[in-house]
C-alpha positions in Angstrom: 13.0 -23.5 16.7 14.9 -22.4 13.6 14.4 -19.4 11.5 15.7 -20.1 8.0 -5.1 1.2 10.8 -5.8 -0.1 11.6 -7.6 -2.4 9.2 -10.2 -4.9 10.5 -8.9 -7.4 8.0 -6.1 -9.8 9.0 -2.8 -9.0 7.4 -1.1 -12.3 6.5 2.2 -13.1 5.1 3.1 -16.5 3.7 6.8 -15.8 3.2 9.6 -15.0 5.6 9.8 -11.4 6.7 13.4 -11.5 5.9 15.9 -14.0 4.5 19.1 -14.7 6.2 22.2 -15.8 4.3 22.1 -19.6 3.4 24.6 -20.5 6.1 22.9 -18.6 8.9 20.7 -20.4 11.3 19.1 -18.8 14.4 17.7 -21.0 17.2 15.2 -19.4 19.6 15.0 -21.4 22.8 13.0 -19.3 25.3 10.0 -16.9 25.5 12.4 -14.0 25.9 14.1 -14.8 22.6 10.8 -15.2 20.9 9.6 -11.8 22.2 12.9 -10.2 21.0 12.5 -11.8 17.5 9.0 -10.5 16.8 9.9 -7.0 15.3 12.6 -8.6 13.1 10.1 -11.2 11.8 7.5 -8.5 10.9 9.9 -5.6 10.0 8.3 -3.3 12.7 7.2 -3.2 16.3 3.5 -4.1 16.3 1.2 -1.8 18.3 -2.2 -3.0 19.5 -1.9 -6.2 17.5 -2.6 -9.9 17.5 0.3 -11.7 15.7 0.2 -15.4 14.9 3.2 -17.3 13.5 3.0 -20.7 12.0 5.7 -23.3 12.8 6.6 -26.1 10.4 8.6 -29.3 10.8 10.2 -30.9 13.8 12.5 -27.9 14.4 9.7 -25.4 14.3 10.7 -23.4 11.3 8.7 -20.1 11.0 6.3 -20.0 8.1 3.1 -18.1 7.5 2.3 -15.2 9.7 -0.8 -13.0 10.4 -1.4 -9.7 12.1 -4.6 -8.0 13.1 -5.5 -5.0 15.3 -6.8 -6.2 18.7 -10.6 -6.3 18.3 -13.3 -5.3 20.8 -13.9 -7.9 23.5 -17.3 -8.8 22.2 -15.7 -9.8 18.9 -13.1 -12.1 20.4 -14.7 -15.5 19.9 -15.7 -14.8 16.3 -12.4 -13.1 15.4 -10.4 -15.9 17.1 -12.1 -18.5 14.8 -11.5 -16.3 11.8 -7.8 -15.8 12.5 -7.1 -19.5 13.2 -9.0 -20.5 10.0 -7.2 -17.9 7.9 -3.7 -18.7 9.0 -4.1 -22.5 8.8 -6.0 -22.5 5.6 -3.4 -20.3 4.0 -0.7 -22.7 5.0 -2.7 -25.7 3.8 -3.2 -23.9 0.4 0.6 -23.8 0.0 0.9 -27.5 1.0 2.5 -26.9 4.4 0.0 -27.4 7.2 1.6 -26.0 10.4 2.7 -28.2 13.3 2.0 -25.4 15.8 1.5 -21.7 16.3 3.2 -19.0 18.3 0.8 -16.2 19.5 1.7 -12.6 20.5 -0.7 -10.0 22.0 0.9 -6.6 21.8 -0.7 -3.6 23.5 0.6 -0.6 25.5 -1.1 0.4 28.8 -3.8 3.1 28.6 -5.2 5.4 31.2 -3.2 4.4 34.2 -3.0 0.7 33.5 0.1 -1.3 34.2 1.6 -3.8 31.8 0.4 -6.7 34.1 -3.1 -5.3 34.0 -3.0 -5.3 30.2 -1.8 -8.9 30.2 -4.7 -10.0 32.5 -7.3 -8.0 30.5 -6.1 -9.8 27.3 -5.9 -13.3 28.9 -9.4 -14.3 27.6 -8.4 -13.3 24.1 -5.3 -15.5 24.3 -7.4 -18.4 25.6 -10.0 -17.9 22.9 -7.3 -18.0 20.2 -5.7 -21.1 21.8 -9.0 -22.9 21.7 -9.7 -21.9 18.1 -6.4 -23.2 16.9 -6.7 -26.4 19.0 -10.1 -27.0 17.5 -8.4 -27.2 14.1 -5.8 -29.7 15.5 -3.0 -27.1 15.5 -1.7 -26.4 19.0 -0.5 -23.0 20.3 3.0 -23.8 21.6 3.5 -20.4 23.1 1.3 -17.3 23.8 3.0 -14.1 24.9 1.8 -10.7 25.9 4.1 -7.7 25.2 3.3 -4.5 27.0 5.2 -1.6 28.6 8.6 -3.0 27.8 8.0 -6.4 29.4 6.6 -9.7 28.3 4.4 -12.4 30.0 3.8 -16.0 28.9 0.3 -17.4 29.1 1.7 -20.9 28.7 4.8 -21.1 30.8 4.2 -21.8 34.5 7.9 -21.4 35.5 8.4 -18.2 37.4 12.1 -18.4 37.0 11.8 -17.4 33.3 8.3 -15.9 33.3 7.7 -14.1 36.6 4.2 -12.8 37.5 5.3 -9.2 37.1 6.8 -9.9 33.6 10.3 -10.0 32.3 12.0 -7.1 30.6 12.4 -7.2 26.9 15.9 -7.2 25.6 17.2 -3.7 24.8 17.0 -3.0 21.1 20.0 -4.0 19.1 21.7 -6.1 21.8 20.4 -9.7 21.0 21.6 -12.5 18.8 18.6 -11.9 16.6 19.5 -8.2 16.2 23.0 -9.1 15.2 21.7 -11.6 12.7 19.3 -9.1 11.3 22.1 -6.5 10.9 24.2 -9.1 9.2 21.4 -9.8 6.8 20.8 -6.1 6.1 17.4 -6.0 7.7 16.0 -2.9 9.4 13.2 -2.5 11.9 11.0 0.4 10.7 9.9 1.6 14.2 6.4 1.0 15.4 3.4 0.2 13.4 1.8 3.4 14.7 4.7 5.4 13.4 4.5 3.7 10.0 0.7 4.4 9.8 1.2 8.0 10.8 3.1 8.7 7.6 -0.2 8.2 5.7 -2.5 10.1 8.2 -4.4 13.1 6.8 -3.0 16.6 7.6 -4.6 18.6 10.4 -4.8 22.3 11.2 -4.5 25.2 8.8 -2.8 23.2 6.1 -5.8 20.8 6.1 -8.2 23.6 5.6 -6.1 24.9 2.7 -6.1 21.5 1.2 -9.8 21.1 1.6 -10.5 24.3 -0.2 -8.2 23.2 -3.0 -10.0 19.9 -3.3 -13.3 21.7 -3.4 -12.1 23.9 -6.3 -10.5 21.0 -8.2 -13.7 18.9 -7.8 -15.8 21.7 -9.3 -13.4 22.0 -12.2 -12.4 18.4 -12.9 -15.5 16.3 -12.2 -17.6 17.6 -15.1 -14.6 17.1 -17.4 -13.9 13.6 -16.1 -17.5 12.6 -16.7 -17.4 13.7 -20.4 -15.7 11.8 -23.2 -12.9 13.7 -24.9 -12.5 16.1 -22.0 -12.0 13.0 -19.7 -9.1 11.9 -21.9 -7.5 15.3 -21.6 -7.9 15.3 -17.7 -6.2 11.9 -17.7 -3.2 13.1 -19.6 -3.0 16.3 -17.6 -3.0 14.2 -14.4 -0.1 12.0 -15.6 1.9 14.9 -16.8 1.5 16.6 -13.4 2.5 13.4 -11.6 5.6 13.3 -13.8 6.5 16.9 -13.0 6.1 16.4 -9.2 8.0 13.1 -9.2 10.9 14.9 -10.9 10.8 17.6 -8.2 10.8 14.9 -5.4 13.6 13.0 -7.1 16.0 16.0 -7.2 15.1 17.3 -3.7 17.9 17.6 -1.2 17.9 14.5 1.1 17.1 15.0 4.8 17.6 12.7 7.8 14.6 11.3 9.7 11.1 10.1 8.6 9.3 13.1 10.0 11.7 15.6 8.5 11.5 13.8 5.1 7.7 13.9 5.1 7.7 17.6 6.1 10.1 18.3 3.2 7.8 16.5 0.8 4.8 18.4 2.0 6.6 21.6 1.3 7.4 20.4 -2.3 3.7 19.7 -3.1 1.3 22.6 -3.6 -2.3 22.3 -2.5 -3.7 22.8 -6.0 -1.3 20.2 -7.5 -2.2 17.7 -4.8 -5.9 18.3 -5.4 -5.7 17.9 -9.2 -3.7 14.6 -8.9 -6.0 13.2 -6.1 -9.2 13.9 -8.2 -7.5 12.6 -11.4 -6.5 9.3 -9.8 -10.2 8.6 -9.1 -10.4 7.6 -12.7 -9.5 3.9 -12.9 -7.4 4.0 -16.1 -5.4 7.0 -14.9 -4.6 5.2 -11.7 -3.6 2.1 -13.7 -1.3 4.1 -15.9 0.2 5.7 -12.8 0.9 2.2 -11.5 3.6 1.9 -14.2 5.9 4.0 -12.1 6.9 0.9 -10.1 10.6 0.5 -10.5 13.8 2.2 -11.5 15.7 5.1 -9.9 12.6 7.2 -9.4 10.6 4.6 -7.6 11.5 6.0 -4.1 10.3 9.5 -5.2 7.1 8.0 -6.6 6.4 6.2 -3.2 7.0 9.5 -1.4 4.5 11.3 -3.7 1.8 8.7 -3.1 2.4 9.0 0.7 2.2 12.8 0.5 -1.0 12.6 -1.5 -2.6 10.2 1.0 -1.8 12.8 3.7 -3.6 15.5 1.6 -6.9 13.5 1.5 -8.4 15.4 4.4 -12.0 15.2 5.4 -14.4 14.9 3.7 -12.1 13.4 1.0 -10.7 10.6 3.1 -12.1 7.9 0.9 -10.2 9.4 -2.0 -7.0 8.3 -0.3 -7.6 4.7 -1.3 -6.1 5.2 -4.8 -2.9 6.9 -3.4 -2.6 4.3 -0.6 -3.0 1.4 -3.0 -0.4 2.8 -5.4 2.0 3.3 -2.4 1.5 -0.3 -1.4 2.1 -1.4 -5.0 5.4 0.5 -5.3 6.5 -0.7 -1.9 5.7 -4.3 -2.8 7.3 -4.0 -6.2 10.5 -2.7 -4.8 10.7 -5.4 -2.1 9.5 -3.4 0.9 6.8 -5.9 2.2 6.2 -4.3 5.7 5.4 -0.9 4.1 3.3 -2.5 1.4 1.1 -4.3 3.9 0.7 -1.1 6.0 -0.2 1.0 3.0 -2.6 -1.6 1.6 -4.3 -2.1 5.0 -4.8 1.7 5.2 -6.3 1.7 1.7 -8.8 -0.9 2.7 -9.6 1.1 5.9 -10.3 4.2 3.7 -12.5 2.1 1.3 -13.1 -1.5 2.2 -14.6 -2.2 -1.3 -11.7 -0.8 -3.3 -10.9 -3.8 -5.5 -7.5 -2.6 -6.6 -6.3 -2.6 -3.0 -8.0 -5.9 -2.3 -6.2 -7.7 -5.1 -2.8 -6.2 -4.3 -3.3 -7.0 -0.5 -4.2 -10.6 -1.3 -1.4 -11.1 -3.8 1.2 -9.6 -1.4 0.1 -11.6 1.5 -0.1 -14.8 -0.6 3.6 -14.5 -1.4 3.1 -13.8 -5.1 6.1 -12.6 -7.1 5.3 -9.0 -8.2 7.3 -9.5 -11.4 4.2 -11.1 -13.0 2.4 -7.8 -12.5 5.4 -5.7 -13.6 5.6 -7.7 -16.9 1.9 -7.0 -17.5 2.4 -3.3 -17.0 5.5 -3.2 -19.2 3.7 -5.0 -22.0 0.7 -2.7 -21.8 2.9 0.3 -21.9 4.8 -1.0 -24.9 1.6 -1.8 -26.7 0.3 1.7 -26.1 3.5 3.2 -27.4 3.2 1.1 -30.6 -0.5 2.2 -31.1 0.4 5.8 -30.4 3.2 5.8 -33.0 0.9 4.1 -35.6 -1.8 6.7 -34.9 0.6 9.6 -35.2 2.0 8.2 -38.5 -1.5 7.8 -39.9 -2.3 11.4 -38.9 0.8 12.7 -40.6 -0.1 10.7 -43.8 -3.6 12.1 -43.7 -2.3 15.7 -43.3 0.1 15.2 -46.1 -2.6 13.8 -48.4 -4.9 16.6 -47.6 -2.2 19.2 -48.4 -1.4 17.6 -51.7 -5.1 17.8 -52.8 -5.3 21.6 -52.2 -5.2 23.9 -55.2 -1.7 25.4 -55.9 -3.0 29.0 -55.6 -5.9 30.5 -53.6 -7.4 33.9 -53.6 -7.5 34.0 -49.8 -8.3 31.8 -46.8 -11.4 29.7 -47.4 -13.6 28.0 -44.9 -10.9 25.4 -44.5 -7.1 25.6 -44.9 -4.3 23.1 -44.8 -3.4 24.3 -41.3 -6.9 23.2 -40.1 -6.5 19.6 -41.2 -4.8 17.2 -38.7 -3.9 20.1 -36.5 -4.4 18.3 -33.2 -7.5 20.2 -32.3 -10.7 18.6 -31.0 -11.0 16.6 -34.2 -7.3 15.9 -34.6 -5.2 12.9 -33.3 -5.2 12.1 -29.6 -2.1 12.9 -27.6 0.3 10.1 -27.1 1.7 11.3 -23.8 4.2 13.9 -22.6 7.9 13.1 -22.3 7.6 12.6 -18.6 4.4 10.4 -18.5 4.8 6.6 -18.2 3.0 6.2 -21.5 0.1 7.7 -23.5 -3.6 7.0 -23.1 -4.8 3.5 -23.6 -7.0 0.8 -22.1 -6.8 -0.3 -18.4 -3.6 -2.0 -17.3 -1.8 -3.3 -14.3 -2.7 -5.2 -11.2 -6.3 -3.9 -11.1 -7.2 -6.6 -13.6 -9.3 -6.4 -16.7 -12.8 -6.7 -15.2 -15.2 -3.8 -15.4 -15.5 -0.8 -17.7 -12.3 1.1 -18.2 -11.9 4.6 -17.1 -15.5 5.1 -16.2 -15.8 7.5 -13.2 -18.6 7.4 -10.7 -19.6 10.5 -8.7 -20.0 10.5 -4.9 -21.6 13.5 -3.2 -21.0 14.8 0.3 -23.0 17.9 0.9 -22.5 18.8 -2.8 -20.4 17.3 -5.6 -17.1 16.6 -3.9 -15.3 14.5 -6.5 -15.6 11.7 -9.0 -14.5 8.3 -7.8 -14.2 5.2 -9.9 -14.1 1.6 -8.7 -12.5 -0.9 -8.9 
């Protein structure tokens, strides 16, 4: 064949995980080569996952793909039908019904198990998936189990290539697929578990410190978010603080290693800063404005900040991580990092399955949409807000000048109102148009969240007291 969380929702991808140069063609002829290709096709090594790859044409070109955490055994029949229908319907929607499917079951041994025992335990799941696909007239050409550094085929009876005790996986970086991936500039990000760990809440003493900061921020910010003009002030304060921290992350000294980089970022972010941003992002309009940091030289620092904020959403504030996780997924998708985007968006839906912002982004990313459509929308909204803010500021200046010209030339002393009181930017003065570091000033809802629903209206959730205001979608 030629290749041109854990969320309970299937993570599908209609596009290739990576694109080789036009003159590069890789032919996979055996179960061993298929097993070796899997992490390069996904961008990471899947842990505890069902992975299904659609094959198209006579040469078996890879197309749509789907990944899901391995469900509980009692769910296997229903989940098998759902996965088969999801993958095949997705391919049909794009006008390319698959000729066949390759199936992978990936799970490490647990509690004294051997790899072969894992393979036998998952055999009924493999059979259920094969029957579900066959029932839709799409055969499973190969079904592999990957466990403990070895692989087994549920379809191949030839013990010369697929022995009962399994065959060892190719050492990383030594195969033809690895060479082709290196030539194409593709990296494997490690395991899925390692990628998800970058978004996991902090533990220990630091978690207790963050919880206290979140409690204090909720007591201060929630009443302000839920009131009119004060809510606008909180929105601008949140965006200004995001800009400040992004600048700090952008200029930080680089370090080697994911764990070291995350620890460095945690040190750069104070608990009270994290709490203020987390609570502020529960307002939908604030979150949509923050989504405008999606490109340019500071985009990597923005992604690191959203990761760090997700780690700060410690219990009982874990649901609040949906905003930061969805923003991380958006920045990753916008900058072309599809594997991280799908991990972050799946984590967002795990934190809050009803979070519409994450649902829409997850669906768009998996359907192979071009993020440039959403980027154009955000740029246009930002430009419109800048024009409106400039017009508002000019009108305020004209009103102030007019009021000053109407005052008497001389006065005996300060009266109940002076020229300095008119148009001074106080509670009755013009609204702020945004600090120099903010993506733009206050305006209506923007970005991939869509236009449905009331803008910027926060809803309060309580957990043993008022924990924080959250707004959907």
